[in-house]
N, C-alpha and C positions, 0 to 999 in steps of 0.2 A: 535029454544034456549030457556032453559026450564026457570023457575021459580029460579030455583039453582043458575043457572047460571048466572041469571041478578045478582041476592042476590050478588056475589061474586064481581061484577061489581063494584056495591055498596061497597060493605065493599071496594075494593081499591082505589077505586077516591073519601071517605072518611077519608084513612087512608095517603094514597100523600100529600091531604091539610092538614092534622093534622099535619105531620110530615114538613111542607112546613112553617106554622104557625108556627113550633116552633121554625124553625131554623129563620123563620124573628123576631121571637120575641124576639131569644139568641142574631141574630144579633145588633139590634136594644139595644141593653142591652149592647152589646161591643162595640157599637159607638158610644157612649155621657157618658157626665153627667149628675149631677142631679143639678144641682147648672153654674154660669158663671163662667165664665175665670176671676182671678185675673189678672189685667189692674194696671199700672202704667203711667201716672198721671190717680185717680180713674174718671177716663168720667163713669159716668155710675146712670141712675137711679136722675139724675139732672137734672135742665131746662136750655135752651141756648140759646143766640140770633142768631136771622135769618142768619147775619152779621159775626158772628165768624169765624175768623181764622179753618182752620182745626183742631181736635182735637188727634190728634197725640198721639201713645201712647207707651208703651211697655208693651206685653202680657208675665206676670211670671212665665210661665210655661215651662216643659222642653220638646223640641220637637225636630222633623227634619225638620220638615217644616210648613209654618204658616196658613194658610188663614184667610180674613175675607170676610165677603160678607154685606155694608153697604147701608140698604136701607128703605123708608121708608111705612109711611100707602097709599101713596097714588104715585108711584112709589114703586112698590113688586118686579122688578126687579135690581132697582139700581146698582148696579157696586161692583167688588172684586177684592181684594186687596191678591196678594201670596209673599213670601216671605219666604227665605231660615236663617231669623233672626227673632229677636224677634220684632225688631224695626218694629212698622208700620206707615206706611207715606204717609197720603191721598191725591191722586191730588187734587192739588184744583178747580181744574173746575168745575170737576167731584161735587164735593165737596158743589161748590159757587149754581151749580143748583139743586143740591138735596137740600138745604136747604132754596131756593127760592123760593120752589113750597111746603116745607112742614112748612112753618111757620103756627102757631097755628097747630101742629099736634104731630108726633112722629115721630124719628127715631130707627132706630133698628141694633142694633152691631149683626153679627151671625160667633161666632168667631171657627175656628176647627184646631185642631192640628194632624201632622202626625205622630203616633209615632214608634218607633223603628223596629218592622214588617211593616212596611208599609201600618198602618190601617191606615185612617182618622177617630177621635172621632169630636164630635162635644158638645159643651158647648151649658147652655140655651140663648135665646140668650138677649142679655144686650141694652136694654130700655132708649133714653132719648128724651123726651119735645123740642121741639121748641115752644119759645115762638112767641107772633103773632109781640112785640115789638122791635124793633131792638137796641139796645145799641149806644152810636157815635162812632164812627170812630175810633178813635183815645186815648191813652192813654201816657201821662206826667209822668214821673218820676222821681226822683232821683236814680243813680247807682253809687253805694259804695264799699269799702270793709267794713268788721264789724272792722277795726283797731279800735287802742281808742284812741290816742296824737301825730297822723302825719295826713296828708292832702297828700295824691297821691292818681293821677287820681280820683279828683269827678265831676260827672256832671251832667247831668240834660238830659235826653233825649225824645224819643216821638217812640211808636210805632204805627202804624199801627192796629189795632184791627182786624183785616177782614183779615189780609196777613198777612208774616213775617217780611215785612218792618220794619225795627229800626233805628231811625238818628237821631245826635246827635242833641241836641240846644244848649247849651254853654259849655264844660269846664272847672272846674278849674284851669289848666298849662295854654290855654294860656291868664290870669290874671296875672302871676306873682304865677304860683304852689297856687292858694286860694281856697276860699273855695266856692261854690251856693248852694245857698240854696230858703227859700220858695217862688217856684214856686206859683202866683196865676194868675186864667186868672178871665175875666168879661162872668157870663151867660156860662161858661163849649165854649163860645168864642175864637178867640186865635188874636180879630185882638187890645184887650186891654187885658194886661198882664204887671205881677210883674215880677223878681227875686232879690229876696238877694245876694251879692257880700261883700266877706271879704279878703283882698290879704294884699302885700305891700305895694300895688300898692293905695292901700285906700280901703274907706271902704264906701255904698249905697245903693241902690236901683235900679237897670235898667228899664225903662218906655219905652214901648212901646205903643203908643196908636193911633190908623189906622194909620198905618205907619211915624207919628211923632214919632223916639225913643231920647228917654232922660235919663240922667242920674241922681240924685240924692242923692243926700251929705246924705244922712238920713238912716241909716239900717233899714227897715222895717220888722220885727218878722214875727208872725203870722198872715196873711192879708185877709183880704175878704173887694171883691171889692163892693158901694153900686148897688143895679142893673139898679139904672138910671145911673153908670160909670161917674158920678162925683163926686163921690169922692174913696178914700179906706181908711177903718179903719186897725188898725195894733198894733201888741202891740210894748211894748219894751224893753226887759227883760237882766237881768242879771246873767244868765245862765252860771252854773259850773257843770263841769263832776267830778267825783268820783269814787274810788273802792272799793268792798267788796274783805278784804281777804280768806271769804267762802260763796260760794253764789250758787242758781244756774246760777241767772243773774249776774256778777260779778263786770259789772259795773253801774252806777246810777246816778241821775242830781239831782241838788239843784235852785231854784228859790231864789238866793238872795235877788231880786225887783223884782220887773213888775208895765206897766202901759199902757193904752190906748189911742193913738192917732188918728187924721186921717187927710188925707191929699187932698184938693183939688185940683185936677186939671185945672179949668179955675184960679186959684188963684195964685200953684202953692206953695201952704202956708201951716203948716202944725196947727193945735191944738188942743185941748182936752177941757173934762168937770171935774170940780171936780169930778164925780159922775163916772169917769172912769180913775184918778190917787191920788183917797187915798194914801195920804203919811203909812199910817197904812195899807194898804192894797193890795193884788198885783192880779191884773188884767190884761186876758189874756184869748187868746184864742178867741179872737170876731170872730162873724160871724149873716148875716144879714136875713130877714126872704124871703121869694120871694119879695111880694111888699115893702119892701125898709122900713118898718115904726116902726120894731123892731130889736132891735139888744140882742143876746144873748149873753152869754162873760161868764171865769170862775174868781170864786176872792177868796180868803182865805187869813185870816188877816193874817201877820207878827208877828215871832214867838220869834226873834230876834232882840239883840239892834245892832251887827255888820253885816253889809250889805256886809266883806266883808271877812271874816270869813271862811273858809269850812273846810271840813262840818262843821254848828253850830249843836248842839249834840241837834235841834230841828228836823231833816230835815226829819222823818219818822213820824213827827207828825201833816206833815201839809199837809190838808183835805178839797179840794177848791168847794163853793157851785158853782150852776149852777143859773147864775143873769138873765133879761132882761130892758130893757130900753128903753122907746119910742123914735123915733126921730121925725122932722116934716124936710124933708130939703129944703124945700121953705124958712121957718124961720132960721134953724137953730140950733133947741132948742131941748133941750134932757130933757124928765121928769124924775120922778125915778127914781131910780133900785127898784125891787120888783123882788123875793129871788123867785126861782119854784120849786129847787128842794135843798133840805139840806146837805150835809156830816153827818149831827148827825144823819142824818133820817135814811140816807143809811150804814153808817161804815163805805165808801169808798170817794174816792178823784173822782169828778166828772168833766174829762175833754172833748175836742174834741166835742164841741154840731156843730154838721149840720143837717139844716133845706133842709129836701126834696121840691126838686121843686112844687111839690102841695101847700105847705104851712102844708099836712096834718101832719108829724110825723117830729120829731127831731133824730135823732142819736145822744148819745155820750159813752166814752167810760167809764168805771170807774174799779180803782187797789186802793189797799194798800192804799196808801199815795203818796204826791210826783205832779209832773208838768209833767214828762216824761212816757207814760204806753207804750211804744214799748221796755222800756228796762223791765219794770217790769211783770212777768210771768203770773199774777195774773189780768191782762188789759183783760176786756171783753167786747163787744158792749153789750147795751142798745139801746132799743125804746121807746119813749114818745108819745102821742098819743095828741096832740095839742090840738082836740077840747075837751075832754075830764080829759086829766090833766095825764089819766095811766100810766104810767112808767114799763118795765118787760125787763127782758133779753134774750136777742134776740136769747138763747137753745145752743145746743151740736150741730144743723146744725152750724154755723155761730162760736161759741166759743167752742178751744180746752181748753185744761192746760198750755198752750202758751200764752204769748198774742199777742192777736188783736187791732189792733188802725184804727190809719188813714185808717177816710174814706170817698167818694165823692161818688156822684149821677151824675147816667145819665140828662139828659137834661130834657127826658122826665119821671124819678122819675122812672120810673121800672128797674134800674138795680143800684149794689149799685158797687164799688171796694173799695176792704180792707187791711192793710196790715198783714199781719199774719205769726207765726213762728212755725203754727202746724207743716212741717214736719221734726221735730226733734232741735227744740228751741231756732238754736242756725244760723240759716238767713231768714232775712224776704222776704215773698213773695208777688206777688200781686194776690188775689182771685175777680172771682166776685160771685154773688147772685141778683135770680130775688125779686124784692117785687109783693105782689099781690096788690089790692084793699085795703087789710085789713091790710097792712102790714108786713104780711107773709112772711118770707124768703126761699127762696128756697135752696137746699143740693149747698154750696158753689165749683163752681171748679177753677180751677192754670189759668194760663193767658198759654195757647198750646204755643209751643215752634214748628221751625220746627223737630229740634233733641229735639224727645220723652226722650233722652237720660241728655239733657243740665241743669236740675236744678240740677244734682245727681251730678254735677262736676262744676259748679260753684261757686265760693269763695265772688261774690257780693252777696249784697243784692239789690230791692226795694223799696223803698220809696217814701213816701204822693203820691198814685197815683191817679192822678187827671185826670177824665173824659173830652175831650174836641170834637168839633163837625169835629174838621178836623187838618191839621200839624198845626204849626207853620208858620206866612208866612217869618220871621226876618232868615236869614241865624245866622249860628254860628259866623262867618267872620261882619257880622255889628253889633250885641251887643259884639263881645271884642272891637271892635273900640270903641263903644259906651262907653264901663265900662275904655274903657283907655286911652280915650281923656282931657282933661284939661276941658276942657265943662261943665259944671255943674250945675246943681239949686241949688244953699245956700238955706238951709230951716232954721229956727229959731225955734228950737225946743220949744214945749213950756212948759212941764216937768217942775218938781223946785226941791226942795227941797233933795229927796235921788235920784233922778235920775239924771248918773252924764254925763256929755255933751258927743254928739257928738265926738268930735273936741280932748277927753280924750287919754291918753295916751292908756285906756284898755278900751274899748267899749263895750257897752253892746253885747254879745253873742249869737247864740245859739249853740248846737253842731249836732255830728253828724248824725244821723240818722230824 
């Protein structure tokens, strides 16, 4: 064989390689996208718990068929989901196994679509990080329609966050089409809890204390259990709702008068302190530190003489300060109130303080004015380092152009649940985020649903999300029976002056969300 013949063979081989290489490159260019697929909800590049329910989602891309590979750093094979529709529902057992192995590492979604020509095209991989710390397994929340003045289908429910199981705790229609609200738990446990109620059958508070069910004839407002479980502190509010003719949010709320009281579980009596019930001040939103030695609350001066007029012309001038006061439970003595953060320094009203279980951080909301951030598009969440006093906005990761409010923490302090109207401004939904050791939040994600389209057609709102370790052990029937029973604990309210009597014709009320 001649040298020329060898040369021709080599040239032919090179040409074949070049053709194959170019063809492969062309095929690769035609088979993929240089971006991630658009999905809803936006479960992308966030941090999720190792015990969360499947993140079912809808692929917002036109195609004949869809395919998703779910895998992790430790399990590269993972599993695949094929669908002829946009909706991707992840098998619960396979998802749970994958997350258990991936705790502290990343998981990935490889999304592919089949076009009209039958060709499969791949999107860039969608990553999410799995935190090593779990979230508390249940969420208690208020489930209501965003109506203005009719009390229909008001209920408190509990959702198993690890699955899609969702149960009723209590429905308002079972107590005479009444209102149920202000559900509060001791240290994220359900053995000791309180639920406020208001209906034609009466006004009061349901208590469950280690299996003993009680009805107190005083309506508790915003409530916080002392970590010892020996007492609960709560606000007494004269809240009224009114409406704007033109506004992004037409509903508004004013608290005409308020004070703070506390209930001793063993004595079955209510008390207060002068520092918590100043007739010239409105005190509300009490919350304990984890050691029970300090109480944080919000307070604003009363700007009107007539505490029944609606709405007072100064309603949009009311701005609350953040305060704290020391407490010794052994001697039942209070210190002097200290101002932590003043509205005049922030230019906004400071509301809803909650302290993380490790005592390091305090998260609160601020809005332009008033006492009800869920109705204020200006409401954002802020975080304060209690070791330094430094505070800051939680940033665009957490806050949006709409209201963010009503936050709570998991028992390990690593997860925060909060209410947000970021999906359009009308319906309140529950979001979660991870908090690192410096209090920095991850990108939030919405509570997963079995049907990924559920939020798009749901007219109810999720409000006041409280993370709890397990399900409520008392049945709806037991709660209803206790509320409707004649037997109740008679409490003599310690508040005087502007404070209406509990048995007055118009008891102090809370409004919808």
